[in-house]
C-alpha positions as CSV (number, residue, x, y, z in Angstrom):
1,M,0.0,0.0,0.0
2,N,1.4,3.4,-1.0
3,K,1.4,6.5,1.3
4,R,-1.7,8.0,-0.3
5,E,-3.7,4.8,0.1
6,F,-2.5,4.4,3.7
7,L,-3.6,7.9,4.7
8,K,-7.0,7.6,3.0
9,N,-7.7,4.2,4.5
10,L,-6.4,5.2,8.0
11,F,-8.6,8.3,8.3
12,A,-11.6,6.6,6.7
13,K,-11.5,4.0,9.5
14,Y,-12.2,6.8,11.9
15,N,-14.9,8.4,9.8
16,I,-12.8,11.1,8.3
17,N,-12.8,11.1,4.5
18,L,-9.7,12.8,3.0
19,S,-9.8,14.6,-0.3
20,E,-6.9,14.3,-2.7
21,E,-5.9,17.9,-1.8
22,Q,-5.8,17.0,1.9
23,I,-3.7,14.0,1.2
24,D,-1.3,16.1,-0.9
25,K,-0.9,18.5,2.1
26,F,-0.3,15.7,4.6
27,L,2.5,14.2,2.3
28,L,4.1,17.7,1.9
29,Y,3.8,18.2,5.7
30,Y,5.4,14.9,6.4
31,D,8.4,15.4,4.0
32,F,9.0,18.9,5.4
33,L,8.7,17.7,9.0
34,I,11.3,15.0,8.5
35,E,13.6,17.4,6.6
36,E,13.5,20.0,9.4
37,N,13.6,17.4,12.2
38,S,17.2,16.6,11.3
39,K,18.0,20.2,12.3
40,F,15.7,21.0,15.1
41,N,14.5,17.8,16.8
42,L,10.8,18.5,16.3
43,T,9.6,14.9,16.9
44,A,11.0,11.5,18.0
45,I,8.5,9.8,15.7
46,T,9.8,9.8,12.1
47,E,8.6,6.7,10.2
48,F,5.8,7.6,7.8
49,E,3.1,5.2,9.2
50,D,4.0,6.2,12.8
51,V,3.7,9.9,12.0
52,A,0.4,9.3,10.1
53,I,-1.1,7.4,13.1
54,K,0.4,9.0,16.1
55,H,0.5,12.6,14.9
56,F,-1.8,13.1,12.0
57,L,-4.7,10.9,12.9
58,D,-4.4,11.5,16.6
59,S,-4.5,15.3,16.0
60,G,-7.4,15.0,13.6
61,L,-9.7,13.1,16.0
62,A,-11.2,16.4,17.3
63,S,-11.9,17.8,13.8
64,T,-15.5,16.5,13.6
65,F,-16.5,18.1,16.9
66,L,-15.7,21.7,16.2
67,K,-18.4,24.1,15.0
68,G,-18.0,25.7,11.6
69,G,-16.1,28.9,11.2
70,S,-14.8,28.8,14.8
71,S,-11.7,30.5,16.1
72,V,-9.2,28.1,17.7
73,I,-6.1,28.7,19.8
74,D,-3.7,25.7,19.9
75,V,-1.4,26.1,23.0
76,G,2.0,24.5,22.9
77,S,1.6,23.7,19.2
78,G,5.1,22.3,18.8
79,A,5.4,20.9,15.3
80,G,1.8,21.7,14.6
81,F,-0.1,19.0,16.4
82,P,-3.0,19.3,16.5
83,G,-3.3,22.9,15.1
84,V,-1.9,22.4,11.5
85,V,-3.7,19.0,11.2
86,L,-7.0,20.6,12.2
87,K,-6.5,23.3,9.6
88,I,-5.8,20.8,6.8
89,L,-9.0,18.9,7.8
90,R,-11.1,21.9,8.5
91,D,-10.3,24.8,6.3
92,D,-13.2,26.9,7.7
93,L,-11.5,27.1,11.1
94,K,-9.5,30.3,12.0
95,I,-6.4,28.9,13.9
96,T,-3.7,30.5,16.1
97,L,-0.7,28.3,16.8
98,L,1.0,29.3,20.1
99,D,4.5,28.2,21.1
100,S,7.2,29.5,23.4
101,L,10.1,28.3,21.3
102,N,11.0,30.5,18.4
103,K,12.6,27.7,16.3
104,R,9.2,25.9,16.4
105,V,7.3,29.0,15.4
106,N,9.7,29.5,12.5
107,F,9.0,25.9,11.4
108,L,5.2,26.5,11.8
109,N,5.4,29.7,9.6
110,Q,7.3,27.8,6.9
111,T,4.8,25.0,7.0
112,I,1.8,27.4,6.7
113,K,3.5,28.9,3.6
114,L,4.5,25.6,2.1
115,L,0.9,24.1,2.5
116,N,-0.7,27.4,1.3
117,L,-2.9,27.5,4.4
118,K,-5.0,30.6,5.0
119,E,-6.4,32.1,8.3
120,I,-3.8,30.4,10.4
121,T,-1.0,32.2,12.3
122,A,1.9,31.1,14.4
123,V,2.8,33.2,17.4
124,H,5.9,33.2,19.6
125,A,4.8,33.8,23.2
126,R,4.4,32.3,26.6
127,V,0.8,31.4,27.2
128,E,0.6,33.4,30.4
129,D,1.5,36.6,28.5
130,F,-0.6,35.8,25.5
131,A,-3.7,35.0,27.6
132,K,-3.6,38.4,29.3
133,A,-3.7,40.2,25.9
134,H,-6.3,37.8,24.4
135,F,-8.5,37.2,27.4
136,Q,-11.7,35.2,26.5
137,K,-11.2,35.8,22.7
138,F,-11.5,32.2,21.2
139,D,-14.3,29.8,20.5
140,Y,-12.0,26.8,21.3
141,A,-8.6,26.2,23.0
142,T,-6.8,23.0,22.3
143,S,-3.7,21.3,23.7
144,R,-2.0,18.0,23.1
145,A,0.7,16.4,25.3
146,V,1.6,19.7,27.1
147,A,0.8,19.4,30.8
148,S,-1.4,17.9,33.5
149,L,-5.1,18.8,33.5
150,P,-5.0,21.2,36.5
151,T,-2.2,23.2,34.8
152,L,-3.8,23.0,31.3
153,S,-7.1,24.3,32.7
154,E,-5.4,27.4,34.0
155,Y,-3.7,28.0,30.7
156,L,-6.7,27.3,28.4
157,L,-9.9,28.4,30.1
158,P,-8.9,32.1,30.3
159,L,-8.5,32.1,26.5
160,V,-12.0,30.9,25.6
161,K,-15.2,33.0,25.3
162,M,-18.3,32.5,27.4
163,G,-19.9,29.4,25.9
164,G,-16.6,28.4,24.3
165,E,-14.9,25.1,24.9
166,V,-11.5,23.7,25.9
167,V,-10.5,20.5,24.0
168,V,-7.7,18.5,25.7
169,Y,-6.1,15.4,24.1
170,K,-5.2,12.7,26.6
171,A,-4.5,9.0,27.0
172,Q,-4.5,6.9,30.1
173,K,-5.1,8.0,33.6
174,L,-7.6,10.8,32.6
175,D,-9.9,9.9,35.5
176,Q,-7.2,10.7,38.0
177,E,-6.4,14.0,36.3
178,I,-10.0,15.0,36.2
179,E,-10.3,14.3,40.0
180,L,-7.3,16.5,40.6
181,A,-8.5,19.3,38.3
182,Q,-12.2,19.5,39.4
183,N,-11.8,22.5,41.6
184,A,-9.5,24.3,39.2
185,I,-12.0,23.9,36.4
186,K,-14.8,25.3,38.6
187,V,-12.7,28.2,39.8
188,L,-11.8,29.1,36.2
189,G,-15.4,29.1,35.1
190,G,-15.5,25.7,33.3
191,K,-17.5,22.5,33.5
192,I,-16.6,19.1,32.0
193,I,-19.3,18.3,29.4
194,A,-17.9,15.2,27.6
195,V,-15.2,12.7,27.2
196,K,-14.9,11.1,23.8
197,D,-13.1,7.7,23.8
198,F,-11.2,6.3,20.8
199,F,-9.5,2.9,20.5
200,V,-6.7,3.2,17.9
201,E,-6.3,-0.4,16.8
202,E,-3.1,0.4,14.9
203,T,-1.3,1.1,18.2
204,S,-3.7,-0.9,20.5
205,S,-4.0,2.3,22.5
206,E,-6.9,4.4,23.9
207,R,-7.1,8.1,23.1
208,K,-9.5,10.5,24.9
209,L,-10.8,14.0,24.1
210,L,-11.9,16.0,27.1
211,F,-14.4,18.8,26.5
212,I,-14.7,21.6,29.1
213,K,-17.3,24.3,28.5
214,K,-16.9,27.9,29.7
215,L,-20.0,28.7,31.8
216,A,-18.7,31.6,33.9
217,Q,-16.2,34.4,33.6
218,T,-12.6,33.4,34.4
219,P,-11.2,35.7,37.2
220,K,-8.7,38.0,35.5
221,I,-5.8,37.0,37.8
222,Y,-5.6,33.8,35.7
223,P,-3.4,32.5,34.3
224,R,-0.8,33.3,36.9
225,G,2.7,34.1,35.9
226,K,6.1,32.8,37.2
227,N,5.3,29.3,36.1
228,L,2.8,28.9,39.0
229,P,0.2,27.0,37.0
230,K,2.8,24.2,36.8
231,T,4.6,24.5,40.1
232,K,1.5,25.3,42.2
233,P,-1.6,24.3,40.3
234,I,-5.0,25.4,41.7
235,E,-6.2,22.7,44.2
C-alpha cells in the first residue's frame, strides 16, 4: 500500500474522508517535518506510518466536533499538532498556533506557507502573557501532550469565550487527572461536558478527548505568571 492509500484508509476507518488535496498537504507536511527534524528535533516519531497514526490521525480526532467557522487557539503547538492538522482537515477554522520556542514558530510559519494555508497564524509567546492580551477571545482552545489537567485548565480556560470550549487530548489516567482538576476547572469558570473515547487499533491504545465548556467568567488573575500553573496548580 502506498502512502496515499495508507492515509486515505487510515482516516476513513475513523470516519474522516480525506480529499486528494488534503492527502497532498499531509504528504508535503510529512516530508518537510522530516527534513527540518534533522536540524531542530521536532519529533521523536519519524517513520511515515507512525507519524500518520500518532500525529496526523491523533491530532485529527477532534476535527469533527468543532463548530463551523470557529476560532481556535492551539497552545503548545510544537510541530503543529493538533493545530496544523485541524486546519488541513477543516479549512473553515481560524487557527492560532502558540508556542514559546522561536525555532518551532519558524517551522510552523514555513509549514503554513508551504501548504498554502489561510487564516492560520503562528505566534511566539508564553501562554501566560498571550492570555492576558487575548482574554476570552477564542471559541476553542486545544492542547496535546503539554501538561497535566489542573495546569492546562489554567492555561486554556482564560483564552475561551463564554460558551466556548477547551478540548484536551489525553490518553490513560484521565480519570485521575479529572479528579485533581475538578476545583481548578470550577474556579476558572468551566465544566466538563464530555469525554470522547477512541481505540486506535493500529497502536492498540486508547485516546481520549476531554471537552470543558466555559460557563462563567474566568477571574482576571488567571493564568498566573512565574510558572505557577505548573509549580503550584490550583487545588
